[in-house]
LOPADREN-853425 format. One record per residue: residue number from 1; residue in one letter; z, y, x of N, C-alpha, C, O in turn. Coordinates in pm, 1 decimal. Example, Ala and Ser with C-alpha at 12.3 -4.5 7.8 and 13.67 -1.06 7.14 Angstrom:
# residues 2
+-----+-----+----------+----------+----------+----------+----------+----------+----------+----------+----------+----------+----------+----------+
!   n ! res !     n.up !  n.north !   n.east !    ca.up ! ca.north !  ca.east !     c.up !  c.north !   c.east !     o.up !  o.north !   o.east !
+-----+-----+----------+----------+----------+----------+----------+----------+----------+----------+----------+----------+----------+----------+
!   1 !   A !    780.0 !   -569.0 !   1319.0 !    780.0 !   -450.0 !   1230.0 !    780.0 !   -330.0 !   1320.0 !    846.5 !   -331.9 !   1423.6 !
!   2 !   S !    708.0 !   -225.0 !   1285.0 !    714.0 !   -106.0 !   1367.0 !    787.0 !      3.0 !   1290.0 !    803.9 !    113.8 !   1340.9 !
+-----+-----+----------+----------+----------+----------+----------+----------+----------+----------+----------+----------+----------+----------+
***
This chain:
# residues 138
+-----+-----+----------+----------+----------+----------+----------+----------+----------+----------+----------+----------+----------+----------+
!   n ! res !     n.up !  n.north !   n.east !    ca.up ! ca.north !  ca.east !     c.up !  c.north !   c.east !     o.up !  o.north !   o.east !
+-----+-----+----------+----------+----------+----------+----------+----------+----------+----------+----------+----------+----------+----------+
!   1 !   M !    960.3 !  -1807.7 !  -1276.4 !    977.8 !  -1665.7 !  -1254.7 !    965.3 !  -1634.3 !  -1106.2 !   1020.5 !  -1704.1 !  -1021.1 !
!   2 !   I !    892.8 !  -1529.6 !  -1077.8 !    876.7 !  -1482.7 !   -940.6 !    964.0 !  -1359.2 !   -926.0 !    940.0 !  -1257.9 !   -991.6 !
!   3 !   R !   1064.7 !  -1366.9 !   -840.8 !   1159.7 !  -1258.6 !   -823.2 !   1100.6 !  -1154.6 !   -728.3 !   1063.5 !  -1187.1 !   -615.5 !
!   4 !   I !   1091.8 !  -1029.5 !   -774.0 !   1041.8 !   -918.8 !   -692.3 !   1161.1 !   -843.9 !   -632.4 !   1171.2 !   -828.6 !   -510.7 !
!   5 !   T !   1249.5 !   -798.2 !   -717.9 !   1373.9 !   -733.0 !   -678.6 !   1483.2 !   -794.2 !   -767.2 !   1452.2 !   -873.0 !   -856.5 !
!   6 !   P !   1609.6 !   -759.6 !   -744.3 !   1713.2 !   -813.0 !   -833.7 !   1691.2 !   -775.3 !   -980.7 !   1733.4 !   -848.8 !  -1070.0 !
!   7 !   A !   1626.2 !   -662.4 !  -1006.4 !   1605.9 !   -617.6 !  -1143.5 !   1469.5 !   -657.2 !  -1200.4 !   1451.9 !   -657.1 !  -1322.2 !
!   8 !   I !   1373.7 !   -690.9 !  -1115.4 !   1237.2 !   -718.2 !  -1160.9 !   1197.7 !   -860.5 !  -1124.1 !   1208.5 !   -902.8 !  -1009.0 !
!   9 !   A !   1151.9 !   -932.5 !  -1225.1 !   1098.6 !  -1066.9 !  -1204.8 !    975.9 !  -1081.4 !  -1293.6 !    976.8 !  -1039.3 !  -1409.2 !
!  10 !   V !    870.6 !  -1141.2 !  -1239.1 !    745.9 !  -1158.3 !  -1313.4 !    733.7 !  -1304.9 !  -1353.3 !    749.8 !  -1394.4 !  -1270.3 !
!  11 !   D !    705.4 !  -1328.3 !  -1479.6 !    685.9 !  -1464.7 !  -1527.2 !    548.7 !  -1513.6 !  -1481.3 !    450.8 !  -1439.1 !  -1484.1 !
!  12 !   E !    543.1 !  -1638.5 !  -1439.5 !    417.1 !  -1694.6 !  -1389.4 !    310.6 !  -1701.5 !  -1497.2 !    191.9 !  -1710.4 !  -1465.9 !
!  13 !   S !    350.6 !  -1697.5 !  -1623.9 !    251.5 !  -1699.9 !  -1732.1 !    174.7 !  -1567.2 !  -1740.8 !     70.1 !  -1560.2 !  -1805.2 !
!  14 !   E !    226.7 !  -1462.2 !  -1676.0 !    156.7 !  -1333.0 !  -1674.5 !     44.9 !  -1329.7 !  -1570.9 !    -37.2 !  -1238.0 !  -1571.6 !
!  15 !   L !     40.7 !  -1428.6 !  -1481.9 !    -61.6 !  -1434.9 !  -1377.9 !   -176.3 !  -1523.9 !  -1424.8 !   -154.7 !  -1636.2 !  -1470.4 !
!  16 !   H !   -296.7 !  -1472.7 !  -1413.0 !   -415.3 !  -1550.3 !  -1451.2 !   -505.0 !  -1562.6 !  -1328.6 !   -531.6 !  -1464.2 !  -1259.6 !
!  17 !   F !   -550.8 !  -1683.7 !  -1302.7 !   -633.1 !  -1709.7 !  -1185.0 !   -774.5 !  -1747.3 !  -1225.5 !   -796.9 !  -1814.2 !  -1326.4 !
!  18 !   E !   -869.2 !  -1702.6 !  -1144.3 !  -1007.4 !  -1748.7 !  -1150.2 !  -1040.6 !  -1794.1 !  -1009.8 !   -998.9 !  -1731.7 !   -912.2 !
!  19 !   F !  -1115.6 !  -1902.7 !   -999.2 !  -1154.3 !  -1952.0 !   -868.3 !  -1305.4 !  -1941.3 !   -856.6 !  -1379.8 !  -1990.7 !   -941.3 !
!  20 !   V !  -1349.0 !  -1875.9 !   -750.0 !  -1490.9 !  -1850.3 !   -728.2 !  -1528.5 !  -1896.9 !   -589.0 !  -1442.0 !  -1924.2 !   -505.7 !
!  21 !   T !  -1659.1 !  -1905.8 !   -564.5 !  -1701.7 !  -1946.2 !   -430.7 !  -1673.3 !  -1832.8 !   -334.1 !  -1689.8 !  -1715.2 !   -366.8 !
!  22 !   S !  -1631.0 !  -1869.8 !   -216.6 !  -1592.2 !  -1774.4 !   -114.5 !  -1713.9 !  -1733.1 !    -33.3 !  -1811.8 !  -1807.2 !    -25.0 !
!  23 !   S !  -1707.5 !  -1616.3 !     25.8 !  -1815.6 !  -1572.7 !    114.1 !  -1773.6 !  -1595.9 !    258.0 !  -1657.7 !  -1628.3 !    284.0 !
!  24 !   G !  -1864.4 !  -1580.0 !    350.3 !  -1832.2 !  -1592.2 !    491.8 !  -1855.2 !  -1732.0 !    545.4 !  -1917.5 !  -1814.8 !    479.0 !
!  25 !   P !  -1804.8 !  -1759.2 !    666.2 !  -1830.6 !  -1887.3 !    730.5 !  -1760.1 !  -2003.3 !    660.1 !  -1663.2 !  -1983.2 !    586.9 !
!  26 !   G !  -1808.5 !  -2121.1 !    682.5 !  -1747.9 !  -2239.2 !    621.8 !  -1849.7 !  -2348.5 !    598.2 !  -1814.4 !  -2456.4 !    550.5 !
!  27 !   G !  -1975.2 !  -2323.1 !    630.5 !  -2077.8 !  -2426.5 !    618.7 !  -2105.4 !  -2464.8 !    474.6 !  -2100.6 !  -2380.6 !    384.9 !
!  28 !   Q !  -2134.3 !  -2592.6 !    452.6 !  -2166.4 !  -2642.5 !    319.0 !  -2048.7 !  -2625.7 !    223.4 !  -2068.0 !  -2610.5 !    102.8 !
!  29 !   N !  -1926.6 !  -2628.4 !    277.2 !  -1807.0 !  -2617.9 !    193.6 !  -1807.9 !  -2488.3 !    112.5 !  -1764.0 !  -2487.0 !     -2.5 !
!  30 !   V !  -1857.6 !  -2379.8 !    171.4 !  -1859.4 !  -2250.7 !    103.6 !  -1948.5 !  -2256.2 !    -19.2 !  -1915.6 !  -2198.2 !   -122.6 !
!  31 !   N !  -2059.8 !  -2324.7 !     -8.6 !  -2154.9 !  -2329.0 !   -118.6 !  -2112.2 !  -2423.8 !   -230.2 !  -2156.5 !  -2408.6 !   -344.1 !
!  32 !   K !  -2027.0 !  -2521.5 !   -199.4 !  -1992.6 !  -2624.7 !   -297.4 !  -1860.1 !  -2600.5 !   -368.2 !  -1846.6 !  -2629.9 !   -487.0 !
!  33 !   V !  -1763.0 !  -2547.4 !   -296.0 !  -1626.1 !  -2545.3 !   -347.9 !  -1584.6 !  -2402.6 !   -384.3 !  -1606.7 !  -2308.7 !   -307.8 !
!  34 !   A !  -1524.5 !  -2388.4 !   -502.0 !  -1473.6 !  -2258.1 !   -545.6 !  -1332.3 !  -2242.8 !   -490.6 !  -1234.6 !  -2270.5 !   -560.1 !
!  35 !   S !  -1322.0 !  -2198.4 !   -365.6 !  -1190.7 !  -2192.1 !   -300.6 !  -1128.5 !  -2053.6 !   -303.9 !  -1007.6 !  -2041.6 !   -284.5 !
!  36 !   A !  -1205.4 !  -1949.3 !   -327.5 !  -1149.1 !  -1813.7 !   -331.8 !  -1076.7 !  -1793.7 !   -464.4 !  -1124.9 !  -1836.0 !   -569.5 !
!  37 !   A !   -961.0 !  -1729.1 !   -458.7 !   -879.7 !  -1707.9 !   -578.2 !   -882.2 !  -1560.5 !   -616.7 !   -868.1 !  -1471.9 !   -532.4 !
!  38 !   Q !   -900.5 !  -1537.0 !   -745.8 !   -889.4 !  -1402.1 !   -800.3 !   -769.0 !  -1401.4 !   -893.1 !   -767.5 !  -1470.0 !   -995.3 !
!  39 !   L !   -669.0 !  -1323.7 !   -857.0 !   -546.8 !  -1314.0 !   -935.9 !   -557.1 !  -1191.2 !  -1025.9 !   -587.9 !  -1081.7 !   -978.8 !
!  40 !   H !   -531.5 !  -1209.4 !  -1154.0 !   -531.2 !  -1099.1 !  -1250.6 !   -389.2 !  -1085.2 !  -1304.9 !   -331.4 !  -1180.7 !  -1356.8 !
!  41 !   F !   -333.9 !   -964.3 !  -1292.0 !   -199.3 !   -936.4 !  -1341.6 !   -205.8 !   -808.9 !  -1424.5 !   -240.0 !   -702.2 !  -1373.5 !
!  42 !   D !   -172.5 !   -820.9 !  -1553.4 !   -177.8 !   -705.3 !  -1643.8 !    -48.4 !   -625.8 !  -1629.9 !     50.4 !   -652.1 !  -1698.5 !
!  43 !   A !    -51.3 !   -528.5 !  -1540.0 !     68.0 !   -447.8 !  -1513.0 !    100.5 !   -356.6 !  -1630.9 !    217.5 !   -327.8 !  -1656.2 !
!  44 !   A !     -1.0 !   -311.2 !  -1702.7 !     21.7 !   -220.7 !  -1814.7 !     96.9 !   -290.4 !  -1927.8 !    172.7 !   -225.6 !  -2000.0 !
!  45 !   A !     77.4 !   -420.8 !  -1944.2 !    141.3 !   -493.6 !  -2053.9 !    263.9 !   -572.7 !  -2008.8 !    327.0 !   -638.6 !  -2091.4 !
!  46 !   S !    298.9 !   -568.1 !  -1883.0 !    411.7 !   -645.6 !  -1832.8 !    542.9 !   -586.0 !  -1883.7 !    568.6 !   -467.3 !  -1863.4 !
!  47 !   P !    625.4 !   -666.1 !  -1949.0 !    750.4 !   -612.6 !  -2005.3 !    857.9 !   -584.3 !  -1900.0 !    952.5 !   -510.6 !  -1927.7 !
!  48 !   T !    845.2 !   -641.0 !  -1780.8 !    950.9 !   -623.8 !  -1680.9 !    935.7 !   -498.0 !  -1597.0 !   1031.0 !   -456.9 !  -1530.8 !
!  49 !   L !    817.8 !   -435.6 !  -1597.9 !    795.9 !   -317.6 !  -1515.3 !    832.1 !   -190.6 !  -1590.8 !    795.1 !   -173.7 !  -1707.0 !
!  50 !   T !    904.2 !   -102.2 !  -1524.4 !    937.0 !     26.5 !  -1585.8 !    817.6 !    121.0 !  -1570.7 !    722.9 !     92.4 !  -1497.4 !
!  51 !   E !    824.1 !    232.0 !  -1640.4 !    713.1 !    328.1 !  -1635.5 !    699.3 !    389.3 !  -1496.0 !    587.9 !    413.8 !  -1449.5 !
!  52 !   A !    811.8 !    413.7 !  -1429.9 !    807.6 !    470.5 !  -1295.0 !    742.1 !    372.2 !  -1198.0 !    663.3 !    412.7 !  -1112.5 !
!  53 !   V !    774.0 !    244.5 !  -1210.8 !    714.0 !    143.0 !  -1123.9 !    564.1 !    133.2 !  -1150.9 !    485.2 !    117.7 !  -1057.6 !
!  54 !   R !    524.3 !    142.1 !  -1277.8 !    381.0 !    137.5 !  -1312.9 !    304.7 !    253.8 !  -1248.8 !    194.2 !    236.0 !  -1197.7 !
!  55 !   R !    365.2 !    373.3 !  -1252.2 !    299.2 !    490.2 !  -1191.9 !    281.6 !    471.4 !  -1041.8 !    173.8 !    495.1 !   -987.4 !
!  56 !   R !    388.9 !    428.6 !   -975.4 !    379.5 !    406.3 !   -830.3 !    281.9 !    294.4 !   -799.0 !    209.6 !    300.5 !   -699.6 !
!  57 !   L !    279.6 !    192.4 !   -883.2 !    190.4 !     78.4 !   -863.4 !     44.6 !    120.4 !   -876.0 !    -39.8 !     74.1 !   -799.3 !
!  58 !   S !     14.2 !    207.3 !   -971.4 !   -125.7 !    250.9 !   -986.9 !   -171.3 !    330.3 !   -865.4 !   -287.8 !    322.6 !   -826.3 !
!  59 !   G !    -80.9 !    406.3 !   -805.7 !   -116.5 !    479.7 !   -684.5 !   -133.8 !    388.4 !   -564.5 !   -223.8 !    408.6 !   -482.9 !
!  60 !   L !    -47.6 !    287.7 !   -553.6 !    -54.9 !    195.9 !   -439.7 !   -172.6 !     98.6 !   -451.8 !   -236.5 !     64.7 !   -352.2 !
!  61 !   A !   -200.2 !     54.7 !   -573.7 !   -304.2 !    -47.0 !   -593.1 !   -443.4 !     10.1 !   -568.0 !   -530.5 !    -60.5 !   -517.1 !
!  62 !   G !   -465.5 !    135.8 !   -602.6 !   -596.6 !    197.7 !   -578.5 !   -707.8 !    127.2 !   -654.8 !   -701.9 !    113.6 !   -777.0 !
!  63 !   R !   -810.3 !     82.2 !   -580.6 !   -926.2 !     18.0 !   -643.8 !   -894.2 !   -120.2 !   -699.9 !   -970.9 !   -174.6 !   -779.3 !
!  64 !   R !   -782.3 !   -176.2 !   -659.0 !   -747.1 !   -309.5 !   -708.6 !   -700.3 !   -306.5 !   -853.6 !   -689.3 !   -411.7 !   -916.6 !
!  65 !   M !   -672.1 !   -186.9 !   -908.1 !   -627.5 !   -176.2 !  -1047.3 !   -741.2 !   -122.5 !  -1132.8 !   -804.3 !    -22.6 !  -1098.4 !
!  66 !   T !   -766.9 !   -189.9 !  -1245.2 !   -872.5 !   -147.0 !  -1336.2 !   -820.1 !    -34.6 !  -1425.0 !   -701.2 !     -3.0 !  -1421.9 !
!  67 !   R !   -907.6 !     25.0 !  -1503.1 !   -866.0 !    131.7 !  -1594.3 !   -771.0 !     80.0 !  -1701.7 !   -690.7 !    156.1 !  -1755.6 !
!  68 !   D !   -779.8 !    -48.2 !  -1732.5 !   -692.8 !   -107.8 !  -1834.1 !   -554.9 !   -141.6 !  -1780.0 !   -469.2 !   -187.9 !  -1855.3 !
!  69 !   G !   -531.4 !   -119.4 !  -1650.5 !   -402.1 !   -147.1 !  -1590.4 !   -386.8 !   -289.7 !  -1541.6 !   -274.8 !   -338.2 !  -1524.9 !
!  70 !   V !   -499.5 !   -358.2 !  -1518.4 !   -496.3 !   -495.4 !  -1468.6 !   -519.6 !   -492.5 !  -1318.1 !   -617.2 !   -434.6 !  -1270.4 !
!  71 !   I !   -429.2 !   -555.5 !  -1244.1 !   -444.6 !   -563.7 !  -1098.7 !   -521.9 !   -690.4 !  -1066.8 !   -487.5 !   -798.8 !  -1113.8 !
!  72 !   V !   -627.5 !   -675.9 !   -985.8 !   -709.5 !   -789.6 !   -944.7 !   -698.2 !   -802.4 !   -793.2 !   -733.9 !   -710.7 !   -719.2 !
!  73 !   I !   -648.7 !   -916.3 !   -748.3 !   -636.3 !   -943.7 !   -604.8 !   -727.6 !  -1059.9 !   -571.4 !   -718.4 !  -1167.4 !   -630.7 !
!  74 !   H !   -815.8 !  -1036.7 !   -475.7 !   -913.2 !  -1137.9 !   -433.4 !   -867.7 !  -1196.5 !   -300.3 !   -859.4 !  -1124.9 !   -200.5 !
!  75 !   A !   -838.1 !  -1326.3 !   -298.3 !   -790.0 !  -1392.3 !   -176.8 !   -888.5 !  -1500.2 !   -135.4 !   -917.3 !  -1592.1 !   -212.0 !
!  76 !   Q !   -940.2 !  -1488.3 !    -13.0 !  -1035.2 !  -1587.9 !     36.9 !  -1015.8 !  -1615.3 !    185.2 !  -1108.3 !  -1659.0 !    253.7 !
!  77 !   R !   -894.4 !  -1589.1 !    234.7 !   -867.4 !  -1605.8 !    376.0 !   -871.2 !  -1751.0 !    420.9 !   -912.0 !  -1781.4 !    533.1 !
!  78 !   F !   -828.3 !  -1840.7 !    332.3 !   -815.0 !  -1981.5 !    369.6 !   -927.4 !  -2064.7 !    308.2 !  -1000.1 !  -2018.3 !    220.3 !
!  79 !   R !   -940.2 !  -2188.3 !    356.3 !  -1045.2 !  -2276.2 !    306.6 !  -1001.9 !  -2355.0 !    184.7 !  -1085.8 !  -2410.9 !    114.1 !
!  80 !   S !   -871.3 !  -2360.4 !    158.7 !   -827.1 !  -2437.5 !     43.0 !   -789.3 !  -2344.2 !    -71.7 !   -740.5 !  -2233.1 !    -51.0 !
!  81 !   Q !   -813.2 !  -2392.5 !   -191.7 !   -786.4 !  -2315.7 !   -311.9 !   -636.4 !  -2286.6 !   -326.0 !   -597.6 !  -2175.8 !   -363.1 !
!  82 !   E !   -553.8 !  -2384.8 !   -296.6 !   -409.8 !  -2369.2 !   -312.1 !   -353.9 !  -2264.7 !   -214.9 !   -268.0 !  -2185.0 !   -252.7 !
!  83 !   Q !   -401.9 !  -2264.6 !    -90.6 !   -354.0 !  -2163.8 !      5.8 !   -397.0 !  -2024.4 !    -36.2 !   -319.8 !  -1929.5 !    -22.3 !
!  84 !   N !   -519.0 !  -2010.0 !    -87.5 !   -565.3 !  -1879.3 !   -134.8 !   -486.0 !  -1834.7 !   -257.2 !   -460.1 !  -1715.5 !   -274.3 !
!  85 !   R !   -447.8 !  -1928.6 !   -341.3 !   -366.2 !  -1897.7 !   -458.8 !   -230.3 !  -1844.5 !   -414.0 !   -184.0 !  -1742.7 !   -465.5 !
!  86 !   R !   -165.9 !  -1912.0 !   -318.6 !    -36.9 !  -1866.6 !   -266.5 !    -49.2 !  -1731.2 !   -197.7 !     38.6 !  -1646.0 !   -211.0 !
!  87 !   D !   -159.1 !  -1711.5 !   -123.8 !   -181.9 !  -1584.9 !    -54.4 !   -193.8 !  -1470.0 !   -154.9 !   -139.6 !  -1361.9 !   -132.2 !
!  88 !   A !   -263.8 !  -1493.2 !   -264.7 !   -279.7 !  -1389.4 !   -367.1 !   -144.9 !  -1355.1 !   -430.2 !   -116.2 !  -1238.1 !   -455.5 !
!  89 !   I !    -62.6 !  -1456.3 !   -455.6 !     69.4 !  -1431.5 !   -514.2 !    156.5 !  -1352.9 !   -416.7 !    226.1 !  -1259.5 !   -456.8 !
!  90 !   E !    152.9 !  -1390.3 !   -288.7 !    232.8 !  -1319.2 !   -188.2 !    190.1 !  -1172.8 !   -177.9 !    274.6 !  -1084.4 !   -163.9 !
!  91 !   R !     60.4 !  -1147.1 !   -184.9 !     12.0 !  -1009.2 !   -176.3 !     52.2 !   -929.4 !   -299.9 !     83.8 !   -810.9 !   -289.5 !
!  92 !   L !     51.4 !   -993.6 !   -417.2 !     96.0 !   -925.8 !   -539.0 !    245.2 !   -894.6 !   -530.1 !    287.8 !   -784.9 !   -566.2 !
!  93 !   V !    324.3 !   -989.9 !   -482.5 !    468.5 !   -968.2 !   -469.4 !    496.3 !   -853.4 !   -373.0 !    582.5 !   -769.7 !   -399.6 !
!  94 !   A !    423.8 !   -848.8 !   -261.2 !    442.6 !   -739.5 !   -164.7 !    407.3 !   -604.7 !   -227.4 !    477.0 !   -505.6 !   -205.8 !
!  95 !   L !    298.9 !   -601.5 !   -305.0 !    256.6 !   -478.0 !   -370.7 !    360.3 !   -433.9 !   -474.0 !    395.0 !   -315.9 !   -480.2 !
!  96 !   L !    409.7 !   -527.1 !   -554.6 !    510.1 !   -494.0 !   -655.6 !    642.0 !   -452.4 !   -591.1 !    710.1 !   -362.6 !   -640.6 !
!  97 !   H !    677.6 !   -517.2 !   -481.7 !    802.4 !   -481.6 !   -412.4 !    795.1 !   -339.7 !   -357.7 !    892.2 !   -264.4 !   -364.8 !
!  98 !   E !    679.8 !   -304.2 !   -303.4 !    662.4 !   -167.9 !   -251.3 !    667.1 !    -65.7 !   -363.9 !    723.3 !     42.6 !   -347.5 !
!  99 !   A !    607.8 !   -100.0 !   -479.0 !    608.4 !     -7.9 !   -593.1 !    747.0 !      2.5 !   -655.1 !    781.8 !    106.6 !   -710.8 !
! 100 !   A !    826.4 !   -103.6 !   -646.4 !    959.8 !   -103.0 !   -706.0 !   1058.6 !    -22.5 !   -622.9 !   1163.0 !     18.4 !   -673.6 !
! 101 !   T !   1027.1 !      0.5 !   -496.7 !   1115.4 !     78.1 !   -410.3 !   1088.5 !    227.0 !   -432.4 !    979.6 !    274.8 !   -400.9 !
! 102 !   P !   1185.5 !    300.6 !   -485.8 !   1160.2 !    443.2 !   -508.9 !   1146.6 !    518.2 !   -377.3 !   1210.6 !    482.0 !   -278.6 !
! 103 !   P !   1064.2 !    622.0 !   -374.8 !   1048.3 !    697.8 !   -250.5 !   1179.0 !    768.9 !   -213.9 !   1257.5 !    807.3 !   -300.6 !
! 104 !   A !   1199.4 !    785.0 !    -84.9 !   1321.1 !    851.1 !    -37.5 !   1319.7 !    998.3 !    -78.9 !   1216.6 !   1065.0 !    -70.3 !
! 105 !   F !   1433.4 !   1047.5 !   -123.1 !   1445.0 !   1186.7 !   -164.4 !   1439.6 !   1276.1 !    -42.1 !   1511.7 !   1253.6 !     55.1 !
! 106 !   R !   1354.5 !   1377.5 !    -46.5 !   1340.9 !   1466.5 !     68.1 !   1433.6 !   1585.7 !     52.9 !   1426.9 !   1660.4 !    -44.7 !
! 107 !   R !   1519.0 !   1601.3 !    150.8 !   1606.5 !   1717.8 !    152.5 !   1541.6 !   1824.2 !    238.8 !   1505.0 !   1799.3 !    353.7 !
! 108 !   K !   1528.1 !   1942.4 !    182.4 !   1467.9 !   2050.8 !    259.4 !   1565.7 !   2096.2 !    367.0 !   1683.8 !   2118.8 !    340.7 !
! 109 !   T !   1513.9 !   2109.0 !    487.6 !   1597.4 !   2155.1 !    598.1 !   1525.8 !   2269.6 !    667.6 !   1404.2 !   2285.7 !    657.9 !
! 110 !   R !   1606.0 !   2348.7 !    738.3 !   1548.4 !   2457.8 !    816.8 !   1573.3 !   2427.5 !    962.8 !   1675.6 !   2368.7 !    998.1 !
! 111 !   P !   1479.2 !   2467.7 !   1048.7 !   1504.8 !   2446.8 !   1191.3 !   1622.1 !   2534.3 !   1235.5 !   1640.2 !   2644.2 !   1183.0 !
! 112 !   P !   1700.4 !   2487.7 !   1329.5 !   1813.1 !   2568.7 !   1378.3 !   1764.5 !   2698.1 !   1444.0 !   1652.1 !   2705.5 !   1493.5 !
! 113 !   R !   1850.3 !   2798.6 !   1443.4 !   1814.2 !   2927.8 !   1501.1 !   1780.3 !   2912.7 !   1649.1 !   1688.9 !   2978.8 !   1698.3 !
! 114 !   A !   1852.9 !   2826.4 !   1721.0 !   1827.5 !   2807.0 !   1864.3 !   1686.4 !   2751.7 !   1886.9 !   1620.1 !   2788.4 !   1983.9 !
! 115 !   A !   1640.5 !   2662.9 !   1796.8 !   1506.4 !   2606.1 !   1812.0 !   1400.3 !   2713.9 !   1790.6 !   1299.8 !   2717.7 !   1861.6 !
! 116 !   A !   1423.1 !   2801.4 !   1692.3 !   1328.8 !   2910.6 !   1668.1 !   1325.5 !   3005.2 !   1787.9 !   1218.4 !   3051.4 !   1827.3 !
! 117 !   E !   1441.0 !   3034.1 !   1845.5 !   1445.2 !   3122.9 !   1962.0 !   1376.5 !   3059.5 !   2082.8 !   1307.6 !   3128.3 !   2158.2 !
! 118 !   R !   1395.1 !   2927.3 !   2101.6 !   1325.8 !   2858.0 !   2211.9 !   1174.6 !   2865.2 !   2193.4 !   1100.3 !   2886.2 !   2289.3 !
! 119 !   R !   1130.1 !   2847.7 !   2070.4 !    986.8 !   2855.4 !   2043.0 !    933.7 !   2994.8 !   2074.0 !    829.1 !   3008.0 !   2137.5 !
! 120 !   L !   1003.6 !   3098.4 !   2030.3 !    958.2 !   3234.9 !   2055.8 !    963.0 !   3267.6 !   2204.6 !    874.7 !   3336.7 !   2255.7 !
! 121 !   E !   1064.3 !   3219.1 !   2274.0 !   1072.9 !   3242.7 !   2418.7 !    957.5 !   3174.8 !   2491.2 !    901.2 !   3230.6 !   2585.3 !
! 122 !   A !    922.4 !   3053.9 !   2446.9 !    809.0 !   2983.2 !   2506.9 !    679.2 !   3060.7 !   2482.8 !    592.4 !   3067.3 !   2569.9 !
! 123 !   K !    667.5 !   3119.1 !   2363.0 !    548.5 !   3198.9 !   2333.6 !    541.9 !   3322.7 !   2423.3 !    435.1 !   3358.3 !   2473.2 !
! 124 !   R !    656.8 !   3388.0 !   2443.5 !    658.6 !   3505.9 !   2529.7 !    622.8 !   3468.1 !   2672.8 !    549.5 !   3539.9 !   2740.8 !
! 125 !   H !    675.0 !   3355.1 !   2717.3 !    646.6 !   3307.7 !   2853.6 !    496.3 !   3278.0 !   2869.6 !    436.1 !   3315.6 !   2970.2 !
! 126 !   T !    437.2 !   3211.8 !   2771.9 !    293.4 !   3181.3 !   2777.5 !    211.2 !   3309.7 !   2774.9 !    113.2 !   3322.2 !   2848.3 !
! 127 !   A !    250.6 !   3405.2 !   2690.8 !    178.1 !   3531.3 !   2681.9 !    184.4 !   3606.6 !   2815.0 !     84.4 !   3663.5 !   2858.7 !
! 128 !   A !    301.7 !   3607.1 !   2879.7 !    315.4 !   3677.2 !   3008.3 !    229.9 !   3610.1 !   3115.0 !    169.1 !   3678.0 !   3197.7 !
! 129 !   R !    224.8 !   3476.6 !   3113.5 !    143.9 !   3403.8 !   3211.8 !     -4.1 !   3438.8 !   3192.4 !    -76.0 !   3462.1 !   3289.5 !
! 130 !   K !    -48.4 !   3442.2 !   3068.0 !   -189.1 !   3473.4 !   3042.0 !   -220.0 !   3620.1 !   3074.3 !   -329.1 !   3652.4 !   3121.2 !
! 131 !   K !   -123.4 !   3707.5 !   3048.9 !   -144.6 !   3848.7 !   3078.4 !   -161.3 !   3870.0 !   3228.6 !   -233.5 !   3960.1 !   3271.4 !
! 132 !   G !    -95.1 !   3787.9 !   3307.4 !   -107.5 !   3797.0 !   3452.0 !   -244.1 !   3752.4 !   3503.7 !   -280.4 !   3785.6 !   3616.5 !
! 133 !   R !   -318.8 !   3679.6 !   3425.6 !   -451.4 !   3632.9 !   3467.0 !   -560.9 !   3737.4 !   3445.7 !   -669.4 !   3725.8 !   3502.6 !
! 134 !   V !   -533.2 !   3838.9 !   3364.7 !   -633.6 !   3937.9 !   3333.0 !   -671.2 !   4018.2 !   3456.6 !   -584.2 !   4065.2 !   3529.9 !
! 135 !   A !   -800.9 !   4033.5 !   3479.3 !   -847.3 !   4111.7 !   3592.7 !   -825.4 !   4260.4 !   3562.6 !   -861.3 !   4307.5 !   3454.7 !
! 136 !   T !   -766.9 !   4334.4 !   3657.2 !   -741.0 !   4475.7 !   3635.8 !   -849.6 !   4560.2 !   3699.9 !   -901.7 !   4526.7 !   3806.3 !
! 137 !   D !   -882.7 !   4668.8 !   3634.7 !   -983.5 !   4762.3 !   3689.0 !   -909.4 !   4871.6 !   3765.4 !   -838.5 !   4951.8 !   3704.5 !
! 138 !   D !   -924.6 !   4876.2 !   3898.1 !   -858.3 !   4979.4 !   3977.8 !   -952.8 !   5088.4 !   4017.1 !   -913.0 !   5183.3 !   4084.6 !
+-----+-----+----------+----------+----------+----------+----------+----------+----------+----------+----------+----------+----------+----------+
***
């Protein structure tokens, strides 16, 4: 089990990996070894995620989530398959942790009356300064 929050844990059997050849530098190793990891996590079918977490997750995941609700994370930062596998899991955990954190409730506030008066006084001061620049016809 991979612990995301105290209430959410993902079973490792829900994670499916595919290993593909990586792009970028690496010489002959890139062409021979399938070191890049593609992690597939079916968020829509995961029993541990609540509906609110799924909604936030779909917004955060963006293009990484398919229409079927499967999150695909492509990790190819490292040259070894195992490091890329760990990197993909860490990125999924970070994404799920962010989605599991509810957004802070926004309390509507009004600016204080003194702040509004300072703003208006500054506007009057600027207007008077500009009015003094106008050329007068005598």
